[in-house]
N, C-alpha and C positions, 0 to 999 in steps of 0.2 A: 280493435284489439291493440293495446299499447305495444310499441316496438320492443320495449324491455321485457315483455312477457316471454317466458321460455318457449311456449308453443309457437309464437310468432317468429322467433329466431329459427326454429326447426323448419317451419313452413317456408321461410325466406330461403333457406338452404335448398330445400326440395324444389321450390318453384324456380329459383335462379340457377339450378343445375343446367337448365336449357341454355342459359346465357353462357355459362362456363364452356359447354360443349360447342356452342357457336363460335366463341372466341378462339378456342383451341383448334377446332377442326375446319372451320370455314375461313376465319380471318388468318389463322396461323400465327397469332401474336406470340412472341417469345417471352415478353415480360408483362404479365397480367396478374393482378392481385385483387381478390374480392374477399371482404369480410362482412357477412350479413348482406345488407343492401348497398354497401359502399364498395366501389371498385376503382382501380386505376390501371392505366397502361403506361409503360415506360418504353420510349422508343427514341432513337437518335434521329431518324428521318422525319422531319416535320410534315412532309406531304403524306407519308404513310400514316402518321398519327391522325391527321385530318380525315383520312379515309376510314380508319378504325372508328373514329368518333361518329361519323355520319352513318356508317353501316350498323354500328351498335345501337344508336338512337332509333334507327329504322326498325331493327330487329325487336327492340324492347316495345316500341309502339305497335307494330303490326302483329307480332307473334305472341307477346306476353301481355299486351294491353297495359303497359306501364309507361310512365314519362320520367324523364330526367329533370331534376331540379335545376333551373337555369343558374342559380347561385353557385351550384357545385360543378357545373359544366365548364371547366377551364382547361386551357392548355398553357402550361407554365414552363419556363426554362429552369434548369437546375440551380442556378445562382439565386433564384427567388425563394427557394425553400418550398417544400411540399408539406401542407397541413393535411394529415390523414389520421383519423381515429384519435384525436387529442394530442398528437405528437407532431412536431415540426421537424422534418428531415432535411438535412443539408448534405452537401456533397461529402463532407468529412465528419459528420456527426449528427446528433439529434438533440432536441430539447422538448420538454413537456410544455405545452402551451399554457398561457396565463390562466385560462378558465379551468383547466384540469388541475393546475397547482392550487388554485383557490378552493376548488371543490374538495380536493384531498385534505387540506387543512381544516375546512369547515365540517366535513363529515367524519372526521377522525374519532374513533371510539375504541373500546377494548376489543370488540369482535373483529375489527378490520385493520388494526394497526400494522399487522405484519404484511398484509396485502398492499396497503398504501406505502409502507416503508420500502418494499421491494420495487414498486413503481418509481418512487423518488430516486432510489439508488441506481436504477437502470438508466434513467433518462435525465437526471439533473446533475449539476456540478457539486463539488464538495461544500461550497458555501451554502447552497440551498439545502443540502442534506443535513448540515449542522442546524440550520434554522428549523427544518422540519422536526428533527430530533428534539429540539428545545420546545417547540409547540406541543409535540406529543407528550413530553414530560409534564408540561404545565396543564394540559387538558386532562390527562389521565392521573394527575396528582402523584407523580413519582417523587 
């Protein structure tokens, strides 16, 4: 079943509720975020973060029979910026990543212009907002 399918999103939330409970009640992590099958921990103590990583991978493997993608399994420092859900987060701001920007301009049509426009306004600078508005006017023949 494709991950974009609505039922797979619902099933991911139901199935991974066990992960949420494990992280909250067993690990006691203070800063944990999960959206669908993507999740992050934010922690100041590097050793504690390594423990969270090991115990979470073990829990997923042994209890839920899931594996973590090695490409996504990273510990990063804040100055490197965090890529999560198509957005790159920095200590003092955020930007939409290049792939998401390209997809927004390519997929733009009458039915989704307000959605993509809101995304661009929330996560991009004024220069790119003006560019996106120009592309929108050209594509939609305004």
